[in-house]
C-alpha positions as a Markdown table, in Angstrom:
| # | Residue | x | y | z |
|---|---|---|---|---|
| 1 | Met | -87.1 | 44.6 | -70.0 |
| 2 | Thr | -89.8 | 45.6 | -66.8 |
| 3 | Asp | -88.9 | 48.9 | -64.8 |
| 4 | Gln | -87.7 | 46.3 | -62.2 |
| 5 | Thr | -84.9 | 44.8 | -64.3 |
| 6 | Ser | -83.9 | 48.0 | -65.7 |
| 7 | Ala | -83.3 | 49.4 | -62.6 |
| 8 | Asn | -81.1 | 46.5 | -61.2 |
| 9 | Gln | -78.8 | 46.5 | -64.2 |
| 10 | Thr | -78.7 | 50.5 | -63.6 |
| 11 | Ile | -78.1 | 50.0 | -59.4 |
| 12 | Ala | -75.7 | 47.0 | -60.2 |
| 13 | Leu | -73.6 | 48.9 | -63.1 |
| 14 | Leu | -73.4 | 51.9 | -60.8 |
| 15 | Gln | -71.6 | 49.8 | -57.7 |
| 16 | His | -69.2 | 47.9 | -59.7 |
| 17 | Arg | -68.3 | 51.2 | -61.9 |
| 18 | Arg | -64.5 | 52.0 | -61.7 |
| 19 | Ser | -62.0 | 53.6 | -64.1 |
| 20 | Val | -59.8 | 52.2 | -66.5 |
| 21 | Pro | -56.3 | 54.0 | -67.1 |
| 22 | Pro | -56.1 | 55.1 | -70.6 |
| 23 | Gln | -53.0 | 53.1 | -71.0 |
| 24 | Ser | -55.5 | 50.0 | -70.4 |
| 25 | Met | -57.8 | 51.1 | -73.0 |
| 26 | Thr | -57.7 | 50.2 | -76.3 |
| 27 | Ala | -59.9 | 50.0 | -79.8 |
| 28 | Pro | -62.2 | 50.2 | -81.0 |
| 29 | Gly | -63.9 | 53.4 | -79.2 |
| 30 | Pro | -67.3 | 54.6 | -79.9 |
| 31 | Thr | -68.9 | 54.6 | -82.8 |
| 32 | Ser | -70.1 | 58.6 | -84.7 |
| 33 | Glu | -73.8 | 57.7 | -83.9 |
| 34 | Gln | -72.6 | 56.0 | -80.5 |
| 35 | Leu | -70.5 | 59.2 | -80.2 |
| 36 | Asp | -73.9 | 61.4 | -80.4 |
| 37 | Ala | -76.0 | 59.3 | -78.0 |
| 38 | Leu | -73.2 | 59.7 | -74.9 |
| 39 | Leu | -72.7 | 63.2 | -75.6 |
| 40 | Thr | -76.5 | 64.0 | -76.1 |
| 41 | Ile | -76.8 | 61.2 | -72.4 |
| 42 | Ala | -73.9 | 64.0 | -71.3 |
| 43 | Ala | -76.2 | 66.7 | -71.7 |
| 44 | Arg | -79.3 | 66.2 | -69.9 |
| 45 | Val | -78.2 | 66.9 | -66.2 |
| 46 | Pro | -79.5 | 69.8 | -63.4 |
| 47 | Asp | -78.5 | 72.8 | -65.2 |
| 48 | His | -80.6 | 75.4 | -63.9 |
| 49 | Gly | -81.3 | 78.8 | -65.4 |
| 50 | Lys | -80.9 | 76.2 | -69.2 |
| 51 | Leu | -77.6 | 77.6 | -68.9 |
| 52 | Ala | -75.6 | 74.9 | -70.7 |
| 53 | Pro | -72.2 | 76.2 | -69.3 |
| 54 | Trp | -70.4 | 73.6 | -70.4 |
| 55 | Arg | -69.6 | 72.4 | -74.1 |
| 56 | Phe | -67.5 | 69.0 | -75.2 |
| 57 | Ile | -64.4 | 68.9 | -77.3 |
| 58 | Val | -63.8 | 65.4 | -78.5 |
| 59 | Phe | -60.3 | 64.3 | -79.7 |
| 60 | Glu | -60.4 | 61.5 | -82.1 |
| 61 | Gly | -58.2 | 59.8 | -84.8 |
| 62 | Glu | -55.2 | 62.3 | -85.3 |
| 63 | Gly | -56.6 | 65.2 | -83.5 |
| 64 | Arg | -55.0 | 63.1 | -80.6 |
| 65 | Ala | -52.1 | 63.3 | -82.4 |
| 66 | Arg | -52.0 | 67.0 | -82.7 |
| 67 | Ala | -53.0 | 67.8 | -79.8 |
| 68 | Gly | -50.2 | 65.8 | -78.0 |
| 69 | Asp | -47.5 | 67.3 | -80.0 |
| 70 | Leu | -48.8 | 70.7 | -79.1 |
| 71 | Leu | -48.5 | 69.7 | -75.7 |
| 72 | Ala | -45.1 | 68.7 | -76.0 |
| 73 | Lys | -44.0 | 71.9 | -77.8 |
| 74 | Ile | -45.4 | 73.8 | -74.6 |
| 75 | Val | -42.7 | 71.6 | -72.4 |
| 76 | Leu | -40.3 | 71.9 | -74.5 |
| 77 | Asp | -41.0 | 76.1 | -74.8 |
| 78 | Asp | -40.5 | 75.7 | -70.6 |
| 79 | Asn | -37.2 | 73.5 | -70.7 |
| 80 | Pro | -35.8 | 73.4 | -73.8 |
| 81 | Asp | -33.1 | 70.4 | -72.5 |
| 82 | Thr | -36.8 | 68.0 | -71.8 |
| 83 | Pro | -35.4 | 64.3 | -72.3 |
| 84 | Ala | -37.0 | 62.5 | -75.3 |
| 85 | Lys | -39.1 | 60.0 | -72.8 |
| 86 | Arg | -40.6 | 62.9 | -71.5 |
| 87 | Leu | -41.9 | 64.5 | -74.9 |
| 88 | Glu | -42.7 | 60.9 | -76.1 |
| 89 | Leu | -45.7 | 60.6 | -72.9 |
| 90 | Glu | -46.3 | 64.2 | -73.4 |
| 91 | Arg | -47.6 | 63.4 | -77.0 |
| 92 | Ala | -49.2 | 60.2 | -76.2 |
| 93 | Arg | -51.1 | 61.9 | -73.8 |
| 94 | Leu | -54.7 | 61.7 | -75.7 |
| 95 | Met | -53.1 | 58.2 | -77.9 |
| 96 | His | -54.4 | 55.0 | -75.4 |
| 97 | Ala | -58.1 | 55.1 | -75.3 |
| 98 | Pro | -59.7 | 55.8 | -78.8 |
| 99 | Val | -61.7 | 58.5 | -77.9 |
| 100 | Val | -61.2 | 61.4 | -75.4 |
| 101 | Val | -63.8 | 64.2 | -74.8 |
| 102 | Ala | -62.9 | 67.0 | -73.1 |
| 103 | Ile | -65.8 | 68.7 | -70.8 |
| 104 | Val | -65.4 | 72.5 | -71.0 |
| 105 | Ser | -67.1 | 74.3 | -68.0 |
| 106 | Arg | -67.7 | 77.7 | -69.3 |
| 107 | Ala | -69.3 | 79.1 | -65.5 |
| 108 | Ala | -69.9 | 82.9 | -65.4 |
| 109 | Pro | -71.2 | 85.3 | -63.8 |
| 110 | His | -74.8 | 85.3 | -63.9 |
| 111 | Val | -77.4 | 87.4 | -62.2 |
| 112 | Lys | -79.8 | 84.6 | -61.0 |
| 113 | Ile | -77.5 | 81.3 | -61.1 |
| 114 | Pro | -74.7 | 80.9 | -59.1 |
| 115 | Glu | -71.0 | 80.2 | -60.6 |
| 116 | Trp | -70.7 | 77.0 | -58.3 |
| 117 | Glu | -74.2 | 75.2 | -59.4 |
| 118 | Gln | -72.5 | 75.8 | -63.5 |
| 119 | Ile | -69.8 | 74.1 | -62.3 |
| 120 | Leu | -70.9 | 71.5 | -60.9 |
| 121 | Ser | -73.2 | 71.0 | -63.9 |
| 122 | Ala | -70.5 | 70.2 | -65.7 |
| 123 | Gly | -69.4 | 67.8 | -63.3 |
| 124 | Ala | -72.5 | 66.1 | -64.2 |
| 125 | Val | -71.9 | 65.9 | -67.5 |
| 126 | Ala | -68.5 | 64.2 | -66.7 |
| 127 | Met | -70.2 | 61.7 | -64.5 |
| 128 | Asn | -73.4 | 61.0 | -67.1 |
| 129 | Leu | -70.9 | 60.8 | -69.8 |
| 130 | Thr | -68.9 | 58.3 | -67.7 |
| 131 | Val | -71.7 | 55.9 | -66.6 |
| 132 | Ala | -73.4 | 56.0 | -69.8 |
| 133 | Ala | -70.3 | 54.9 | -71.9 |
| 134 | Asn | -70.1 | 52.3 | -69.2 |
| 135 | Ala | -73.3 | 51.2 | -70.0 |
| 136 | Met | -72.3 | 50.5 | -73.4 |
| 137 | Gly | -69.2 | 48.4 | -72.4 |
| 138 | Phe | -66.7 | 51.0 | -72.7 |
| 139 | Gly | -64.1 | 51.9 | -70.5 |
| 140 | Thr | -63.6 | 55.6 | -68.9 |
| 141 | Ser | -61.3 | 57.1 | -66.9 |
| 142 | Trp | -62.2 | 60.9 | -66.0 |
| 143 | Leu | -58.7 | 62.4 | -65.5 |
| 144 | Thr | -57.0 | 65.8 | -65.5 |
| 145 | Glu | -53.4 | 66.7 | -65.9 |
| 146 | Trp | -51.2 | 69.8 | -65.9 |
| 147 | Tyr | -52.8 | 70.4 | -69.3 |
| 148 | Ala | -56.5 | 70.9 | -67.7 |
| 149 | Tyr | -54.7 | 73.8 | -66.0 |
| 150 | Asp | -51.9 | 75.5 | -67.6 |
| 151 | Thr | -53.5 | 78.8 | -69.7 |
| 152 | Arg | -51.3 | 77.9 | -73.0 |
| 153 | Ala | -52.6 | 73.9 | -73.5 |
| 154 | Lys | -56.1 | 75.1 | -72.7 |
| 155 | Ala | -55.5 | 77.9 | -75.4 |
| 156 | Ala | -53.7 | 75.4 | -77.8 |
| 157 | Leu | -56.5 | 72.7 | -77.3 |
| 158 | Gly | -59.1 | 75.6 | -78.6 |
| 159 | Leu | -60.3 | 77.0 | -75.2 |
| 160 | Ala | -61.5 | 80.5 | -73.9 |
| 161 | Asp | -59.8 | 82.6 | -71.6 |
| 162 | Thr | -63.2 | 82.6 | -69.4 |
| 163 | Glu | -63.8 | 78.2 | -69.8 |
| 164 | Asn | -62.1 | 75.9 | -68.0 |
| 165 | Val | -61.3 | 72.0 | -68.4 |
| 166 | Ala | -63.7 | 70.1 | -65.9 |
| 167 | Gly | -62.1 | 66.9 | -67.4 |
| 168 | Phe | -61.1 | 64.6 | -70.1 |
| 169 | Ile | -62.7 | 61.8 | -70.1 |
| 170 | His | -61.0 | 58.7 | -72.1 |
| 171 | Ile | -63.1 | 56.0 | -73.2 |
| 172 | Gly | -62.0 | 52.6 | -75.0 |
| 173 | His | -62.3 | 49.1 | -73.9 |
| 174 | Pro | -60.1 | 47.8 | -71.4 |
| 175 | Thr | -57.7 | 45.4 | -71.8 |
| 176 | Ala | -57.7 | 43.5 | -68.8 |
| 177 | Val | -60.1 | 43.0 | -65.8 |
| 178 | Leu | -59.1 | 45.8 | -63.1 |
| 179 | Asp | -58.8 | 45.1 | -59.1 |
| 180 | Asp | -61.6 | 47.2 | -57.5 |
| 181 | Arg | -59.6 | 50.2 | -55.2 |
| 182 | Ile | -60.8 | 50.8 | -51.6 |
| 183 | Arg | -63.4 | 52.8 | -51.1 |
| 184 | Pro | -64.8 | 55.2 | -48.3 |
| 185 | Val | -66.8 | 53.7 | -45.6 |
| 186 | Leu | -69.4 | 55.0 | -44.9 |
| 187 | Ala | -69.1 | 55.6 | -41.2 |
| 188 | Asp | -66.3 | 57.6 | -42.3 |
| 189 | Ile | -68.0 | 60.0 | -44.4 |
| 190 | Val | -71.7 | 60.1 | -43.3 |
| 191 | Thr | -73.4 | 62.6 | -40.6 |
| 192 | Arg | -76.8 | 62.4 | -40.0 |
| 193 | Phe | -78.6 | 66.1 | -39.1 |
């Protein structure tokens, strides 16, 4: 493959990349080797000061169900009268895609590296993972939900008090071809200085 062919394939992938709702995903997910490759690629991002101000939590197999049970328990603790349908929704949060990867931001005050740059680095990790998984033929969805911000849920999922969820990347195979959404018009978002 020539460099030009590779560049054209990369551009085509980026031009047509779109999110796939987790409810529209099915197995198989990435193999162990594919997932290792994806996480290695995800970590290859701008990282001022080489801090690696992020880490991964992988939810797969029964781990997805255990996480869902923890989320349902938090909802039930808040409201003992929660309808069974809502509890099932919480239990299923991470069950649609065969693999879900949480990108955990470990951004912290630093003498030279602004926290904002560390947070942006975690976002770059999430985007690298998304694009790399798409290039491997998987569908992806980068989501945050209530449990990305709830301190009890974050602790139950293994985050420290100082950590935050940059996103949950759901990875699987699309069950259908989805229409693209409307994208911004460049004239509305571009200014020139």
